[in-house]
C-alpha positions in Angstrom: 74.0 68.0 109.7 75.6 67.9 106.2 78.7 65.9 105.4 81.9 67.7 104.5 84.6 65.8 102.7 88.3 66.3 102.0 88.8 68.5 105.0 92.4 69.7 105.7 93.2 69.8 109.5 96.0 72.2 110.2 97.8 71.5 113.5 100.9 73.2 115.0 103.4 70.7 113.7 101.8 69.1 110.6 99.1 69.2 108.0 97.2 66.0 107.5 94.6 65.3 104.8 91.4 63.4 105.8 88.2 62.4 104.1 85.7 62.4 106.8 82.4 63.8 108.0 82.1 66.7 110.3 79.4 64.7 112.1 82.1 62.3 113.3 84.2 65.0 114.9 82.7 66.0 118.3 85.5 68.5 118.8 84.7 70.7 115.8 82.9 74.0 116.5 80.3 74.3 113.8 78.3 77.0 115.5 80.6 79.9 115.0 81.1 79.4 111.3 79.7 76.5 109.4 82.5 74.8 107.4 82.3 74.1 103.7 83.6 71.2 101.6 87.4 71.5 101.5 87.5 74.0 104.3 90.7 74.5 106.3 90.3 73.8 110.0 92.9 74.8 112.6 93.4 73.6 116.1 92.8 76.0 119.0 94.9 75.0 122.1 92.8 77.1 124.5 89.6 75.1 124.3 90.8 72.0 122.4 88.6 72.4 119.4 89.0 72.6 115.6 87.6 75.8 114.0 86.7 76.4 110.4 87.4 79.7 108.6 91.3 79.5 108.5 91.6 80.5 112.2 95.2 80.5 113.5 96.2 78.5 116.6 95.2 80.5 119.7 98.0 82.4 121.3 100.3 82.1 118.4 101.3 84.4 115.5 100.5 83.5 111.9 103.3 81.2 110.6 103.2 81.9 106.9 106.7 82.7 105.7 108.0 83.9 102.3 111.0 83.5 100.1 112.9 85.8 97.7 114.9 83.9 95.2 117.2 84.0 92.1 117.6 87.3 90.3 120.0 89.2 88.2 122.2 92.3 88.0 124.8 93.9 85.8 128.5 94.2 86.2 130.2 97.6 85.7 130.6 96.7 82.1 126.8 96.2 81.8 127.1 92.4 81.4 124.1 90.5 82.6 124.8 88.3 85.6 122.4 85.7 87.0 122.0 84.6 90.6 120.4 81.7 92.5 120.6 83.2 96.0 117.6 83.0 98.2 116.4 85.0 101.2 113.9 83.6 103.6 111.4 85.9 105.3 110.0 85.1 108.7 106.4 85.2 109.7 107.1 88.6 111.2 108.6 90.1 108.0 112.3 89.7 108.9 114.5 89.0 105.8 117.3 86.5 106.4 120.7 86.7 104.9 121.7 85.0 101.7 121.6 81.3 101.1 123.3 80.2 98.0 120.6 78.4 96.1 120.5 75.3 94.0 119.5 75.1 90.4 120.3 77.2 87.4 121.1 80.8 88.1 118.6 83.0 86.3 116.6 86.2 86.4 113.2 87.5 85.1 111.5 84.4 86.4 108.3 84.1 88.4 107.2 82.3 91.6 103.9 81.4 93.3 102.6 79.3 96.2 101.0 75.9 95.6 99.7 73.0 97.7 98.7 75.2 100.6 102.2 75.6 102.1 104.8 75.2 99.4 106.1 77.4 96.5 107.5 77.1 93.0 110.0 79.2 91.0 109.7 78.9 87.2 111.0 79.9 83.8 113.3 82.9 83.5 116.5 84.0 81.7 119.9 82.4 82.5 122.2 84.2 80.1 123.0 87.7 78.9 122.5 86.4 75.4 118.7 86.8 75.2 117.9 87.7 71.6 116.0 85.2 69.6 115.1 83.2 72.7 118.7 82.2 73.6 119.1 82.0 77.4 115.4 81.6 78.2 114.3 78.6 80.2 111.3 76.6 81.3 113.1 75.2 84.4 111.2 75.0 87.6 112.4 74.6 91.2 110.0 73.5 93.9 110.3 74.9 97.5 109.3 72.8 100.5 107.2 74.0 103.4 110.5 74.5 105.3 111.9 76.8 102.6 114.3 74.3 100.9 114.7 74.9 97.2 114.9 71.7 95.2 117.2 71.1 92.2 116.1 71.9 88.7 113.2 70.2 87.0 113.1 70.6 83.3 109.8 72.3 82.7 107.1 72.0 80.1 105.7 74.8 78.0 107.3 77.7 76.2 110.7 78.9 77.6 110.3 82.5 78.4 111.2 85.3 80.8 109.5 88.5 82.2 106.4 86.5 83.1 104.5 86.4 86.4 102.7 83.8 88.6 100.3 83.5 91.4 98.3 81.0 93.4 94.6 80.3 92.8 92.0 78.0 94.0 93.5 77.7 97.5 96.2 75.3 96.6 97.2 75.6 92.9 99.2 78.1 90.9 99.4 79.6 87.4 102.3 81.1 85.3 101.2 83.6 82.7 102.4 85.9 79.9 106.1 86.6 79.2 108.7 87.1 76.4 109.9 84.0 74.5 112.6 85.9 72.6 110.8 86.7 69.5 107.4 88.0 70.7 105.4 88.6 73.8 103.0 85.8 74.8 99.7 85.2 76.5 100.6 81.6 77.2 99.6 80.2 80.6 100.7 77.1 82.5 98.6 75.7 85.4 100.4 74.1 88.3 98.7 71.3 90.2 98.5 71.1 94.0 101.4 68.6 93.8 103.6 71.1 91.9 103.2 69.6 88.5 103.4 72.2 85.7 101.0 71.6 82.8 101.6 72.2 79.1 100.9 75.5 77.4 97.4 76.9 77.3 97.0 79.6 74.7 95.8 82.5 76.9 93.3 85.2 76.5 94.0 88.9 76.8 96.8 91.1 75.5 100.1 89.3 75.1 102.6 91.1 77.2 105.6 91.0 79.6 106.5 92.6 82.8 103.1 92.3 84.5 102.4 91.3 88.1 99.9 88.9 89.7 98.4 88.0 93.0 95.6 86.0 94.6 92.6 87.8 96.0 89.1 87.1 97.2 87.6 84.5 99.6 87.3 81.7 97.1 90.7 81.6 95.5 90.6 84.0 92.6 93.6 85.7 91.1 94.5 88.8 89.1 97.2 89.5 86.5 97.8 93.2 85.8 99.7 95.9 84.0 102.8 95.1 81.9 104.1 96.2 78.5 103.6 95.2 74.9 106.3 95.2 72.2 107.2 96.5 69.7 107.0 100.1 71.0 107.6 99.4 74.7 104.0 100.2 75.2 103.0 100.3 78.9 99.5 99.0 79.7 97.2 98.9 82.7 95.2 96.0 81.4 94.1 93.4 83.9 92.9 89.8 83.6 91.0 88.1 86.4 91.4 84.3 87.0 88.6 82.2 88.4 89.1 79.8 91.3 89.2 77.0 88.7 92.1 78.6 86.8 90.2 80.1 83.9 91.6 83.5 82.8 89.1 86.2 81.7 89.5 88.6 78.8 91.0 92.0 79.2 89.6 94.6 81.5 91.0 98.2 81.3 92.2 99.0 84.8 92.7 102.3 86.5 96.0 103.7 87.6 99.2 104.5 85.8 100.2 102.0 83.0 103.5 100.5 83.9 105.7 97.4 83.7 108.1 95.4 85.9 106.1 96.0 89.1 105.2 93.5 91.8 102.1 92.3 93.5 101.0 90.3 96.6 98.0 89.5 98.7 97.3 91.2 102.0 94.5 91.3 104.5 93.5 87.7 103.9 91.5 88.4 100.7 92.8 91.5 99.0 95.9 92.4 96.9 98.3 95.2 96.1 100.2 96.2 93.0 103.3 98.3 93.7 106.3 100.2 92.2 107.3 99.7 88.5 108.4 101.6 85.5 106.0 104.0 83.7 108.4 105.7 81.3 110.0 104.7 78.1 113.2 103.0 79.0 114.4 103.4 82.5 113.8 107.1 83.6 110.3 106.5 84.9 110.5 104.3 88.0 107.7 104.8 90.5 106.7 104.0 94.0 103.0 104.0 93.1 100.6 101.4 94.6 97.1 100.2 93.6 95.0 98.3 96.1 92.8 95.5 94.8 89.5 94.8 96.6 88.3 91.3 97.5 86.1 91.5 94.4 89.0 92.2 92.1 88.4 95.9 91.6 91.7 97.9 91.2 91.8 101.2 92.9 93.4 104.4 91.6 97.0 105.3 92.2 98.3 105.9 95.7 101.6 107.7 95.7 103.8 105.2 97.5 106.5 105.5 100.1 110.0 104.1 99.8 112.6 104.2 97.1 111.2 104.3 93.6 112.2 101.2 91.7 111.2 98.4 89.3 112.0 94.7 88.6 111.4 93.9 92.3 109.4 91.1 93.9 106.6 90.8 96.4 105.0 88.1 98.5 102.5 87.5 101.3 103.7 86.6 104.7 102.3 86.3 108.2 98.9 85.2 107.0 97.6 88.7 106.2 100.5 91.0 105.3 102.9 91.5 102.4 106.4 92.5 101.6 108.0 94.2 98.6 111.8 93.7 98.2 114.9 94.3 96.1 114.9 95.9 92.6 116.5 98.5 90.4 116.1 102.2 90.8 118.2 103.7 88.0 119.7 102.8 84.7 123.0 104.3 86.0 124.9 101.2 87.1 125.1 99.8 89.8 121.9 101.1 91.3 120.5 97.9 92.6 119.0 97.6 96.1 118.1 95.1 98.8 115.5 97.4 100.3 112.2 96.0 101.6 108.9 97.6 102.3 106.4 95.9 104.6 102.7 96.1 103.9 100.2 96.0 106.8 97.1 94.0 106.8 95.2 97.1 105.9 97.3 97.8 102.8 99.6 100.5 104.2 103.1 100.4 102.7 105.8 101.2 105.2 109.0 103.2 104.5 112.2 101.6 103.4 114.0 99.0 105.5 117.6 98.4 104.4 117.6 94.7 103.6 120.1 92.0 104.0 121.5 89.8 101.3 122.7 90.4 97.9 121.5 93.5 96.1 119.7 92.4 92.9 116.7 92.8 90.6 114.6 90.6 88.3 114.0 88.1 91.1 110.8 86.4 92.2 109.1 85.8 95.6 106.3 83.6 97.0 104.8 82.8 100.3 105.2 79.3 101.8 104.5 77.3 104.9 101.5 77.8 107.1 102.7 75.2 109.6 106.4 74.4 109.4 
């Protein structure tokens, strides 16, 4: 029998890294599904065996949770206001009430999972004074596998907002695109499985802002999609696939309505969904459209969504195979910000509105975290 190294064993109360041979583990079932190098194994209490293939503990619900965090809004005088509130989401999709966060208040940031069970918020805008790059940051905040947001880390790379992020490769993350105050960018920053943000990589593809991103596929791929280019406020439906090693591909013209300030998340274990956004010039064109993404990275045509049309919302995976869209802005007429959420089933079906808890806001970010805690 082959030797499989760097296996991660997921148990109900902890995750421990080993370098070992499957041969040495008599309690591993290798008949059902043969494990691969780096495979996640999970303990089954019913028959006291480890199983490959990311199998949940027998008799339990998936324990992946999610977090919405930071964000912005406008006062009645249309002044930009930043927030650092967070809202945890349980493994069953229940959104908890506000927790006043730590770190610099900001909006238009991005978040992604990393390390298998943690998350990272990064970049964003902390001030209403945003012309010429003023108010844009490269600050990051790590999130533990129990949902605790750490204090600010002064980041590396170009300070910018209106970017997006996603996990890739099973345990790493990537930030991409954004607005640095003078131009749109195609800069990317890789995040290691220890949460370390790398310096800028000059990206490929159309420089843009307001796109969305998600992981997909069985081997840790990712997809960036949609957005807008300036000048001209030009909405696009361009996508860029990311390999399981973090390499971003050149542009592919997608299907579906070109739009910006949408959100995306994984669902079903190996697929993804883009949803909501703004397809008009300015603010009149909010939508509730969704586009499913197959486990080979193919974007489907528009599905007319359910729920309140809105943009500048966030989305994350939860429960191991489902997703949640939440919060956002549905009209330029102030103060039409919401804390609505829409659950997404493990078959990609978007549910109707749930009136959320916590502070109404937009321009926030979200990520999944914790498969064990």
